[in-house]
N, C-alpha and C positions, 0 to 999 in steps of 0.2 A: 609355301604358305606365306602370304603377304602379311605385313605388319598390321594392316587394317583388319584382316580376319582375326588375328590374335587379339587385337584390341576389342573387337566385337564380342569375342568369346569371354574375355575378362569382364566386359560390361554385363553379359548375361549371367555369369557366375555371381558377380556382386549383386545383381538384381535378385536372383533366387535366394541368395544368402539373407537378404534383407526382407523378403516377402514370403513368409511361411505358407500362406494360403495358396499362392501361385506354385510353390514347391509341392504342396499336397495334391494339386490337380494333376501333376504329371503321372504318378502311379495310378491314380483313380481313372484317368482317361485311358491309360494303357490297359488297365483291367477291362474297362468297358469295350475297348476295341478288340482285345483278345477274346472276350466272351462272345462278342458279335460274330467273330470269325468261327469260333468253335460251334456256336449254335447253328450257324449257316451250314457248316460241314455236316453236323448231326442231322439237320433237316433233310439235306439231299441224300445222305446215306439211308435215312428212313424211307424216303421216296423210292430209292433204288431197290431196297429190300422189298418194299410193297409191290413193286413191279414183277417180282419173281423172275420167270424165264424171259421176260421182256426187258429186263434191266441191263444196264451197261456192264455191270459186273458179270452177269451170266454170259452175255455176249463175249466179253473179254476172255473169260476162263474156258468157255465151252466151244466157241467158234473161232475166235482170233488165235488163241494159243494152240488149239488143235490144228488150225491151218498152218501155223508156223512149224509145228512139229512135223506135219505131213510134208511141207516144203523142204525142211531140213533133211528129212529121210530121203526124199527124191534127189535132192542136191548131192547128198553123200554117195548115193548109188551112181550118180552121173559124174562124179568127181568134180563138182563145181567148188 
C-alpha cells in the first residue's frame, strides 16, 4: 500500500468525522441497496413459484437432478 493511498484514507476519515450528514448517508444508502436486492430476489422467486411446473426450480429439482441421479447410477454400473 502506497503512502498516497494511506493519505487518501486519512483524508476520508477526517472528512466523515467532520460531516455528520455524509456519515449518515452511508448506512441509509446501504439499506436502500440491500432492500433493492432483497426485493428483486423476492420478485423473481414469486415469478418462479407462479410458473409452477414451468419454473426453473421445478426444472432443476425434477429434470436436472433426476438426470444427474440417472447418470450417476449408469456411471457407477459402468465403473466410470
